[in-house]
N, C-alpha and C positions, 0 to 999 in steps of 0.2 A: 426360208423358214428357220433354218438352223441359225443363221446370222441374227435374225430377229429375236430368237429365243436367247441367244448368247447376250444380245444387247439388253434384253429385259432382265436377265440374270445380273448383269453388271450394274444396271440401274438399281435393282433391289439391294445389291451389296453396297453400292455407293450410298443409298439412303440409310442403310443400316449403319454405315460408318459415320454419316453425318449426325444421326440420332445419338450415336454413342458419344461423339464429340460434344454435342449439346449437353448431354447428361453429365459428362465429365466437367464441363464448364460450370454448370449449375452447382454441382457438388463442390467445386473449388470455391465458388461464391459463398456457399453456405458455411464452409470452413472459415473463410476470411471474416464473414460476419460474426461467427462465434468467437474468433480471436479478438476482433475489435470490441465486441460486447464484454468479453472477459477482461480486457485491458481497462475499459471504462469502469467496470465494477470494482476492479482492484483500486483504481484511483479514488473512487467514491468511498470505498471502505477505509482506505488509508486516511482520507480527510475526516471521515466520521470518527475514526479511531483517535486522531489528534484532538478533535473537539471533546470527546468523552474523557480523554486524559486531563484536559484543562478543567472540565466540570468536576471531575473526580478530585483533582487537587484542591479546587475551591471548596467542595463539599467536605473534604477531610479536615480543612482548617476550621470550619464552623463549629463542630462539636467541641474542639479544644478551647475555642474562644468562649463558648457558652459555659463550659465547665469552669474556666478561670473566673468568669463573672460570678457564677453560682458560689464558688468557694470563697470569693471575696465577700459576698453578701452574708454567707454563713458566719464568716469571721467577724463581720461588723455586728451581726445580731448577738453573737457570743460575747463580744466586748461590751456591748450595751447592757446586756443582762448582768455581766460582772460589775459594771459601774453602778447599776441600780442597787445591787445587793450591798456593794460597799457604801453607797450613800445611805442606805437604810441602817446599816450598822453604825455609821457615823452619827446618824440622828439619835439612835438609841443611846449611844455613848454620851452625846451632848445632853440628852435629857437626864441621864444618870448623874453627870457632873453638876447640872443645874440643881437637881434635887439635893445632892450632897452639899452644895453651897448654901442652899436655903436652910438645910438642917443646921449647918454651922452658924449661919446668921441668927437663927432662933436661939441657939445655945449661947451665943455671944450676947444676945439681947437680955437673956435671963441672968447671965453672969456679970455682965458689965452694963448696967442700966445707964451708966454715965456716958457710955459710948453710943447711945442710940442714934444721935444725930450723925455721927461718923458712919455708923452701920447703914443708916438710911442713904447717905450719899454713896457709900460703897455699893449698896444694893442697886441704887439707881444706875450707877456707872456699869455695874455688872450686867444688869438687864439690858442697858443700851448696847453694851458690847456684844452681848449674846444675840440680841436682835440683829445687830449689824453683821455679826458672824453668820447668823442663819441666812440673812439676806444675801451675803456674799456667797455662801454655799449654794443657795438656790440659783443664783445667777450663774455660778460655775457649772452646775448640773444642767441648767436649761440651755445656756449659750455654748458651753464648751463640751457638754455631754461627757463629763468625766468627774471623778470624785475630787473633792477639794484637796485631799492628801496627795493626789497624783499631779497636782498643778505644777509644782516645782520640777518634777521629773519630765513632764511633757514640755515645759518651757525650757528644759535643758539648763536649769539654774542650779548650781551646786550650793550646798549649805555654806552660809557665810559669804557667798559671792554677792557683789553689788548688783542691784537690780538695774535693768536697762532703762533708758528714758521712757516716759509714759507714751510719748507720741510714736516711738519706734515699736513699742509693745502693741499699741492699738492697731498700727498698720499690719503687723504680723497676724494679729487676731483676725482682722478683716480679710486678709489674704487666705487664711485657713478656712474661714467661713465660706468664701467663694469656691474654694476647691471642694469643700464638702457638698455645696449645692450642685456643683457640676457632676457629681457622682450619680445623681438622679435617684429615682425610687427603685424599689426591689422588683425585679421582673419575675412575677409568679408563674409565668408560662415557660420559664427557661428550660426546665426538665422536659416538658412536653415538646417544645420546639427541638430540643436535642434528640429526642426519640424520633421525631418526624425526619430530621436530617439524616439520622442513622439509617432509617428505612429507605429513604431516597438513595443514600449511598450504596446500600445493598443492591437496590434495583439497578443502579448505574454500573456497578461492578459485574452483575450478571449479564447485562446487555453488552458490556465490553468483552466479557469472556465469549459470548455468542459470536460477536463480530470477529474476534481474533480467530475463533475456530473456523468461521466461514472463510476468512481470508486464507487461513492455512490450507483448508480443503481446496480452495480455488487454485492456489499456487501449486499444490501437489498435482491437480488435474492438468494444469498447463505444462508442468514439468514432465508429466507422463506423456502428453501429446507430443511435446518437443522431442522427448527421448525416442518415442516410437517413430516419429518422422525422420530423425537422424539415422536411426538404425535401418529403416527402409531405404532412405536415400543412399546411405553408404553401401548397402547391399547391392542396390541396382547400379550404383556407380562402379563398384568393383567388377561386376559382371560385364557392364558395357565397356569399361576400360580394357578388360582382358580380351573381349571380342574385337574391340577396335585395334588393339596391337596386332592380333593375329590376322585380321582381314587386311590391315595396312600392309603387312609383310607380304601377303599373297598378291595384292594388287600391284605393288611396286617390285615384287620379286626380290625383296630385301629391305634394308633400312629398318627404322623403328619409329614408333609414335606413342604418345601417351596423353591422357587427360589429367589436368591438375586444377585443384581448387585454388582460388586467388582471393586476395583482399580480406579474408577472414578465416580464423581457425574453425569457426562454426559452419558446418556444411549447409545449414539452413539459410545462412546469410552470405555465403561465399559466391564468387563468380566462377566461371569455368573457362579455362584456357587450353587450347590445343597446341601441342608441340609435336613437330614431325621432322624426321631426318630421312629424306629419300636417299637411295644408294649413291654414294660418292659425295654427299653434302653433309654439312654440320647440322646439329639439332637446332631448330629455330621455330619461331611462332608461325602460325598458319598464314598470317598476313604477309609474310616475307616470301612465301612460295610463289611459283609461277601459276598462271591460270589453270593449266592442265593438272599440276600437282595439287592445287587447291580443290579442283573438282574430284579427283580420285580420293583425296583425304576426306572430303565431305561425304562421298559415297561410302567409304569405309565406316564412317561414324553412323550414317543412316542405317546401313546393314547391321552394324553392331547393336543398335537400339532394337531393330526388328527381331534379332535373335533372342533378346531378353523379353520383349513384349510384342510378339508378332501380330500383324493385322491381316485381315483377309485380302485386302487390295492395297497396292502401292502404285502411285502414279509418278513417273519420272519424266519431267518435261525438258527435253533437249539437254540432258546432263552430259551427253557425249560430245557436245559441240566443240569444246576446247581441246578434245583429245585427238592424238594422232592414231593411225591405224593400229599400231602395236598396243597402245593403251586401250583402244576400243575393243580389241580382241580379249584382253584381260578382263575388261569390264563385262563383256558378254559371258565369259566363263564364270565370273562371279555371280551373275544373275542366275545362271543355271544352278549353281550350288546353293544359292539362297532359296530358290524355289523348292529344292529338295529338302533343305534343312528346316525352313520355317513354314512351308506350305502356303506362302503368300503368292498371289497372282500379281504380276507386275505389268502395268500398262506403260509402255515406253513411247513417248512422243519424240520422233527423231527424223532427221533428214539424211542420216548417214547410211549408205548402202550396206556397209558391213554389219551394222547393227540390225538392219531390216532382215538380212539373210539369216540371222541367228534367232529370229523370233518364231514362235509356233504359228501365229496368225497375224496377218496384216489387215489393218483397217485404213482405207483411204477415202478422202473427201474429194469428189469431182464436181464440176459445174457443167453439166450437159447443156443447160440453157442458162441464159444470163439471169442472175439473181436467184437461181434455183440450185441448191447444193444437194448432192446425192452421196450416201455412204456406201462404200464398196468394201467387202471383206474377202480375204483369200487365206485359206489354210495352206501353208507352204508344203506340208507333207503330201496333201492331195494334189497340189499343183505340180509337184515333182513327179508324182506317179503319172499324171496326165501327160506331162512333157516327155517322160520316158516311153510312154506308149506311142 
């Protein structure tokens, strides 16, 4: 009955340990999923950030281009208005000159009746010239859109300079006309479009600022998690390493051992290497030790972990197989000390008689009948009392 109760207790404790391991595994999976999701979000946010920077640069150029076009159109309108006013003034001046000439002609007619024919010819020539001049002025204004007085300056011809050939001048005029046509009409929606682009730019800048803030918060969260993970890992590592050094010295009755991070300065990415120096030997890696030395070193590390994070039950499966009697004795003493320090119950599977003699209770499996196993338990203290009686 007692053995059955103990067995049930062990089963419950084992189930509790299994459930705890499952919970720990699920917790680790959730943390890994969070890390992967965070990394993916950082990548997506970085890509979106670059896209927005490109759009922002394009949007920033649009208002400047629209403003340049608008200013050019305003300058053209101003110049056209000035040309119109100048043409009007020229027309008034021409009319005044013509009136004065007519007045002089009438005076000459009255004073010099003999010169009427000459005056008539002169008047005809004057009227023809005036008409031709006016025709040319009109063509200049219509075709070149400038005042006749500005024609020499626009053509870059100085006073007294010989005029260029007619064919060359006509080609230059045609080229200037084509360039004028290519300018196109006035865009009346330029200011409205500029306002729309400015509003869109403001929205993009706000979106960019939101994304930058989200990226910064996410990075700070990851840094905080990594910092906390490093601190906890280093704290546990220092405790385990200290316990490992102490237990190694006890098991080997001397020597030294230590745990060392390898391959990276970041403890979250580093590997772990065990170095040990049994008494009378040099410090070397665990792989270079003998089988018995490796077993004792591994037990020292397991016990060091249990002292930092004890579990209710620990199963050791034939860990004493490579040990000689002296090392088995030290191993058994360490088991007793670990039981007292950590409160852990150790289940030791062994074929070594010395190990069996140091246990509190023995469980054996017999086969009374072929194919039928039977569990037998013995409490050594009670067995010793019975034997003494």
